N, C-alpha and C positions, 0 to 999 in steps of 0.2 A: 382704401377703407370704403365702406359703404356708408351712404348717408342715411341714418335711421329716421323712422318717423319720428317727428315732434309732435307732442301733444300739447295742445293750447286750450284754455278754457276760459271763455268769456261771459260774464253773468249777463242776462237780460232781464227785460220787464214783460216783453210779449214775444215769447217763443213762437207763437203761430205766425206773427208778422213777420219774424225773420224767416221762418220756414217759406213763406210765400216768397220772399226775396230771393233766398238761396236756391230753393228748388224750383220754384215756377220762374222766377227771372234769370238765373243764371245757371240754372241746369243741373246744379250740383247734386248728386245722389247721396242720400243717407247710407252711412256704414256704420257697422256695428251695432251692439245692443243699445236701447234706449232707457234711460229711467225717466219716471213721471216728470213733466216738464223740462225736458233736455232733449237734444239731438246731436248727433255725431256726423260729420262730413269728412271725406279723404279728398285732398287736392294736392297734386305735387307730392312733397315730402312730409306735408303738415296732416294731422288729424285735428280738425276742429270741432271742439265741443261747446255747445252753447248750452248753459244751464240756468234755469229760473234764478234772478238774483237773490230772492229771500231764501231759497233752497241753498244756494251756494254759500251765503252768508251764515246760515245757521250751522251747515256742516263745517265750515271754516272757523267757526266762533268768533266772529267779527262782526262790526256794525255793518248795514247793508251799504251805508254811505262810502264805506272803505273799500267797495269792490270796484275798483279803478279799472278803467279800460287800458289796453296797451296795443302797440303796433305790432302787428303779426305779419311774418314774411311767409309768403307760400311760393316754393320754388315750381317752376313749370319746365318742360322739357324743350321749348323752343321761343323765339321771338314773336312767332306767329301765335303761340299759345297765349301770350302776354296781351297781345292786341285784341285777340278774340275774348279774352276774359274781361278786358277794360271795356269794350265795346258793350257785352252783357250788362255790365254795371250800369252803364249810361242808360240803356234800353229799359233796365228795371227800376230806374229812378234813384240808384245810388249817387252819391256825391264823389266826384273825382277830385282829390285834395291835391294832387300835383300829377300832371299829366306824362304819358308814357316818353322815355326819352333815353338815351345812351349816358351811362354813368361811367364814373372811375373804374378802372379795373375791367372794362369791357361789360360790365352789367347793362342790362337793359330792363328797366322796370316802371311802373307806375303805381301810386297810392289812391285808395279810395276809402270812404267811410260807409257803412251801412246804415240802415235806417235807424239804429239806436247809437250811432257815433262809434261803434267799433271800427278801427282803423287796420287797414291791411295793404301790404305791399306784394303786387304780383311780379315776380322778378324771375329772369333768365339769367344764368351765369354760364361764362364760357368754361368755367373751372368746374363745372358739374355736369359732365356730359351723361348721356343716357347709356346706362350699360347693357349688356346682352339680355341680362331679366327684364329690361324696360324700367329699372329703377335708376334714380340719379345716383352718380357717383361723385364723391367729392375730392377735387384735385385729379382726376382722371385716372385713379389708381384702381 
């Protein structure tokens, strides 16, 4: 079974500042169409969508204070990719919330928070090898 892209949306106060962090600091490239006050990135199996907090709350019909942050996992294709991404986080001024380490089940990952406090796990899994098309596959199937 192919691992499909996961789309996550995070509300932000300052989209320009996050663009500087992710594009300038981490070197992530924008992907897909943009709406005013938003930006999309693709990394590993995730599409990361950053949307202006007020806009997202209005569209969702909720109070802006209820647009809580969550921890998002971004799967990469090797342990070296985890190390590379985490080093970029440090250089860009992000906060390492849990250093890179080997975990149960053979996982290798680390956690960081961006300037707005959005939390991310960068993870490599031995259960998600890279397929012939370059995409990650679940369970080697």
